[in-house]
C-alpha positions as CSV (number, residue, x, y, z in Angstrom):
1,M,12.9,-3.9,-18.3
2,K,11.8,-7.5,-18.4
3,K,10.1,-9.9,-16.0
4,M,9.7,-7.4,-13.2
5,K,8.6,-9.1,-10.1
6,I,7.3,-7.4,-7.0
7,V,7.2,-9.4,-3.8
8,Q,4.4,-8.7,-1.4
9,V,6.0,-5.6,0.1
10,F,3.3,-5.2,2.7
11,T,4.2,-8.4,4.6
12,L,7.9,-8.2,4.1
13,L,10.3,-5.3,4.6
14,F,9.9,-1.7,3.6
15,L,11.7,1.2,3.8
16,A,11.4,0.1,0.4
17,I,12.0,2.8,-2.2
18,G,13.2,0.3,-4.8
19,F,10.5,-2.3,-5.2
20,V,11.5,-3.5,-8.6
21,A,14.7,-4.3,-10.5
22,C,15.5,-4.1,-14.2
23,D,17.0,-7.3,-15.5
24,T,16.2,-10.4,-17.5
25,E,15.0,-12.4,-14.5
26,P,12.6,-11.8,-11.7
27,V,14.3,-9.9,-8.9
28,D,13.0,-9.4,-5.4
29,P,12.7,-5.8,-4.1
30,V,15.5,-4.0,-2.3
31,L,14.4,-4.5,1.2
32,L,15.7,-1.6,3.3
33,D,13.5,-1.7,6.4
34,N,10.8,-3.7,8.1
35,I,7.2,-3.0,8.0
36,G,6.5,-6.6,9.1
37,N,3.2,-8.2,9.5
38,P,0.8,-5.4,10.3
39,G,-2.2,-7.5,11.1
40,T,-5.7,-6.8,9.8
41,S,-7.2,-3.3,9.6
42,Q,-10.9,-2.3,9.9
43,G,-12.7,-0.5,7.1
44,T,-13.6,-1.3,3.5
45,F,-11.5,-1.6,0.3
46,K,-12.9,-2.2,-3.1
47,V,-12.2,-1.6,-6.8
48,D,-13.8,-2.5,-10.2
49,F,-11.9,-4.4,-12.9
50,S,-12.5,-7.1,-15.5
51,G,-16.3,-6.6,-15.2
52,Q,-16.4,-7.2,-11.5
53,T,-16.2,-5.4,-8.2
54,Y,-13.3,-6.6,-6.1
55,E,-14.1,-6.2,-2.4
56,A,-11.3,-7.1,0.0
57,T,-12.0,-9.6,2.8
58,A,-8.9,-8.5,4.7
59,I,-7.0,-5.2,4.7
60,T,-3.7,-4.0,6.0
61,A,-2.6,-0.4,6.3
62,V,0.8,0.8,7.6
63,I,2.6,4.1,7.7
64,N,6.4,3.7,7.9
65,D,9.2,6.1,7.0
66,G,6.7,8.6,5.8
67,M,5.0,6.2,3.4
68,L,1.4,4.8,3.5
69,A,1.0,1.2,2.3
70,I,-2.6,-0.1,1.9
71,S,-3.3,-3.6,0.7
72,G,-6.7,-5.3,0.1
73,Y,-6.8,-9.1,0.1
74,R,-9.4,-11.6,-1.2
75,G,-9.5,-15.3,-0.9
76,S,-7.2,-17.6,1.2
77,G,-4.1,-19.6,0.9
78,A,-3.0,-20.2,-2.7
79,N,-6.2,-18.6,-3.9
80,T,-5.4,-15.2,-2.4
81,E,-5.5,-12.1,-4.6
82,Q,-4.1,-8.7,-3.6
83,V,-4.6,-5.1,-4.8
84,A,-2.2,-2.7,-3.2
85,F,-0.7,0.8,-3.4
86,L,2.0,2.9,-1.7
87,V,1.8,6.6,-1.2
88,P,4.8,8.7,0.0
89,N,4.3,11.5,2.5
90,P,0.5,10.9,2.8
91,E,-1.8,13.8,3.5
92,V,-5.3,14.9,2.3
93,G,-4.9,15.5,-1.4
94,S,-4.2,13.9,-4.7
95,F,-1.2,11.8,-5.8
96,S,-0.4,10.5,-9.2
97,G,2.1,9.0,-11.6
98,D,5.7,8.7,-10.5
99,D,4.7,9.3,-6.8
100,L,2.9,5.9,-6.6
101,L,3.4,2.2,-6.7
102,M,0.2,0.3,-7.4
103,Y,-0.4,-3.3,-8.3
104,Y,-2.6,-6.3,-8.5
105,Q,-1.4,-9.7,-7.6
106,P,-3.6,-12.5,-9.1
107,A,-3.9,-15.7,-7.2
108,G,-1.3,-18.3,-7.9
109,E,0.8,-16.1,-10.3
110,E,4.4,-15.2,-10.0
111,Y,4.0,-11.8,-11.7
112,Q,1.8,-8.8,-11.2
113,Y,-0.2,-6.1,-13.0
114,I,1.7,-2.9,-12.0
115,N,1.0,0.8,-12.8
116,F,3.9,1.4,-15.1
117,N,5.7,-0.1,-18.1
118,L,8.7,1.0,-20.2
119,E,6.7,3.9,-21.8
120,Q,4.3,5.3,-19.3
121,V,3.1,5.5,-15.7
122,S,-0.5,5.5,-14.6
123,G,-2.6,5.8,-11.5
124,S,-3.9,8.2,-8.9
125,V,-4.8,8.1,-5.3
126,N,-7.0,10.8,-3.7
127,I,-6.9,10.9,0.1
128,T,-10.1,12.5,1.3
129,N,-9.8,12.2,5.0
130,I,-7.2,11.3,7.7
131,D,-8.4,10.9,11.3
132,T,-5.3,11.0,13.4
133,V,-7.3,10.4,16.6
134,N,-8.9,7.2,15.5
135,K,-6.1,6.5,13.0
136,T,-8.3,5.9,10.0
137,V,-7.8,7.0,6.4
138,S,-10.2,7.2,3.5
139,G,-10.0,8.0,-0.2
140,T,-10.3,6.8,-3.8
141,F,-7.9,5.3,-6.4
142,S,-7.6,4.0,-10.0
143,F,-4.8,2.8,-12.2
144,T,-4.0,0.9,-15.4
145,G,-2.1,-2.3,-14.6
146,W,0.4,-3.7,-17.1
147,W,1.6,-7.3,-16.8
148,S,5.1,-7.2,-15.2
149,N,6.6,-9.9,-17.5
150,D,6.8,-8.1,-20.8
151,E,8.0,-11.3,-22.5
152,E,4.4,-12.4,-22.4
153,E,1.6,-10.7,-24.4
154,V,-0.9,-9.9,-21.8
155,A,-3.5,-7.1,-22.1
156,P,-3.4,-4.4,-19.5
157,I,-6.3,-4.2,-17.0
158,E,-8.1,-1.0,-16.0
159,F,-8.8,-0.6,-12.2
160,T,-11.5,2.0,-11.6
161,N,-13.8,3.3,-8.9
162,G,-11.4,2.2,-6.2
163,S,-12.1,3.2,-2.7
164,F,-10.8,2.7,0.8
165,T,-13.1,3.9,3.6
166,N,-12.3,4.3,7.3
167,V,-9.3,2.0,7.0
168,T,-7.4,1.8,10.3
169,Y,-3.7,2.2,10.0
170,Q,-0.6,1.5,12.1
171,G,2.2,3.9,12.5
172,N,2.2,7.7,12.5
173,M,1.4,10.2,9.8
174,P,4.4,12.3,8.9
175,G,4.2,15.7,10.4
176,G,0.8,14.8,11.8
177,G,1.6,15.4,15.5
178,E,1.1,11.7,16.3
179,T,4.5,11.0,17.8
180,G,3.0,11.3,21.2
181,D,5.5,10.2,23.8
182,D,7.8,8.6,21.2
183,V,11.3,10.1,21.2
184,L,14.4,9.7,19.1
185,T,17.3,12.1,19.4
186,A,20.8,12.0,17.8
187,V,23.8,14.1,16.9
188,L,24.9,13.6,13.3
189,D,28.5,14.6,12.6
190,G,28.6,16.9,15.5
191,T,25.2,18.6,14.8
192,T,21.9,17.9,16.4
193,F,19.7,15.9,14.0
194,P,16.3,17.8,13.8
195,V,13.8,15.0,14.3
196,V,10.2,16.1,13.4
197,N,8.6,12.7,13.4
198,V,9.3,9.3,14.9
199,A,8.0,6.1,13.2
200,V,8.2,2.7,14.9
201,A,7.8,-0.6,13.1
202,V,7.9,-4.2,14.3
203,A,8.7,-6.7,11.7
204,D,9.4,-10.4,11.3
205,G,12.0,-10.8,8.5
206,G,12.2,-14.6,9.1
207,L,15.0,-14.4,11.7
208,G,12.7,-13.1,14.5
209,E,10.9,-9.9,15.2
210,T,12.9,-6.6,14.9
211,I,12.0,-3.2,16.3
212,S,12.9,-0.4,13.9
213,I,12.9,3.2,15.3
214,N,13.1,5.9,12.7
215,G,13.7,9.6,13.4
216,L,12.8,11.7,10.3
217,D,13.6,15.3,9.7
218,A,11.5,17.7,7.6
219,N,13.1,16.5,4.4
220,Q,12.5,12.8,5.2
221,N,16.1,12.1,5.9
222,K,16.3,9.4,8.6
223,V,18.4,8.2,11.5
224,I,17.4,4.6,12.2
225,V,18.2,2.3,15.0
226,S,17.0,-1.3,15.2
227,M,17.1,-4.3,17.5
228,K,15.8,-7.8,17.9
229,A,12.5,-7.6,19.8
230,S,13.6,-10.5,22.1
231,L,16.5,-8.6,23.6
232,N,16.7,-7.8,27.3
233,P,18.2,-4.6,28.8
234,G,21.9,-4.5,28.2
235,T,24.5,-3.3,25.7
236,Y,24.9,-4.9,22.3
237,N,27.6,-4.1,19.7
238,I,27.2,-3.3,16.0
239,T,29.9,-5.1,13.9
240,G,28.4,-4.5,10.4
241,N,27.5,-8.2,10.0
242,I,23.7,-7.9,9.3
243,L,23.2,-11.6,9.5
244,E,24.7,-11.9,13.0
245,D,24.2,-8.5,14.6
246,V,21.2,-8.3,16.9
247,V,21.2,-4.5,16.7
248,G,21.9,-2.1,13.9
249,G,21.8,1.5,12.6
250,R,21.4,3.4,9.4
251,Y,21.3,6.9,8.1
252,T,19.4,7.7,4.8
253,T,19.1,10.8,2.8
254,T,16.6,11.8,0.1
255,S,18.7,14.3,-1.9
256,P,20.9,12.8,-3.0
257,E,19.4,9.4,-2.3
258,A,21.9,7.6,-0.2
259,M,22.0,5.0,2.6
260,Y,24.7,4.7,5.2
261,M,24.9,1.3,7.0
262,A,26.4,1.1,10.5
263,T,29.6,-0.8,10.6
264,T,30.6,-0.1,14.2
265,G,28.8,1.1,17.3
266,S,26.5,-0.1,20.0
267,V,22.9,0.0,21.3
268,T,22.1,0.0,25.0
269,I,18.6,-1.0,26.1
270,N,18.1,0.7,29.4
271,S,14.5,-0.4,30.0
272,K,11.9,-2.6,28.4
273,T,8.3,-3.5,29.1
274,E,5.7,-5.2,27.1
275,T,4.8,-1.9,25.3
276,R,7.8,0.5,25.6
277,I,11.5,0.3,25.1
278,A,14.1,3.0,25.9
279,G,17.9,3.3,25.5
280,T,20.9,4.9,23.9
281,F,23.0,4.3,20.7
282,T,26.0,5.4,18.8
283,F,27.4,4.3,15.5
284,T,29.6,5.0,12.5
285,A,27.9,4.3,9.1
286,T,29.4,4.0,5.6
287,G,27.7,4.6,2.3
288,S,28.3,5.6,-1.3
289,E,28.7,9.3,-0.3
290,G,31.2,8.6,2.5
291,T,31.0,8.1,6.3
292,V,28.8,9.6,8.9
293,T,29.0,9.4,12.7
294,V,25.9,9.3,14.9
295,T,26.4,10.1,18.6
296,E,24.3,10.9,21.7
297,G,21.5,8.8,20.3
298,T,18.5,8.2,22.6
299,F,15.1,6.5,22.1
300,D,12.0,5.9,24.2
301,V,9.1,4.6,22.2
302,D,6.0,2.5,22.3
303,Y,6.5,-0.6,20.1
304,S,3.2,-2.3,20.8
305,F,0.8,-2.6,17.8
């Protein structure tokens, strides 16, 4: 694995399970879904490394598709540094090793210090408190960061005494009862899809803001419907052309890991205000494991952040 390059996942697009690629050149992450530009969170974020205490001057925290992404920034413009980590299925408790992606992005560098190399994985995150009323999360973290271009001899860095305290987050904790009035329903291949959590994200992928509505079951399988945020009420077709379609759909599974992309179908927006959007959808999606059909889809969610 050479010259691994992780683009700043917290300001791009994330249903991102595959953040890195193995090749001889830097490769951008597989961008499966938007988490967009989450804005600035409240709270504190700091960590010790290289004989200093790094204290973030800006923080972002987002929960999307059952994953918690927290990033602490310092500096501005070309001099911005970033320490970040991603935790799947966050809850109070400890997470380590293969369950985590952690990294440090030095200012002005193309590569990063990441929490794994060809031989080992490091790092731990301990979530000590989740306040679902005020939407804050606190905890501690540490990791060893290896330079992601292994063609360069760069010593690893130890990141210790990391902490994030009362950091406000966007999105809903999986299984945390935060879905509120948000609703997504669907029938998958003739059987009702058992949604236990609804996650909504608004992202700007460079072609305008997109609203992504995710219905997750207890195993983190997802039915996803998306639409351009600028759309007015009406019916819009899915053709499978992701560069031209203004609406889309997906179905993803965790075991086996698979993604089915919608090739035909439609999304109807029945109503839209500055904060809520509601409608219906249906689509047929194709993936490596075959084809699935999603029918009787409905959504009614708050998309304001």
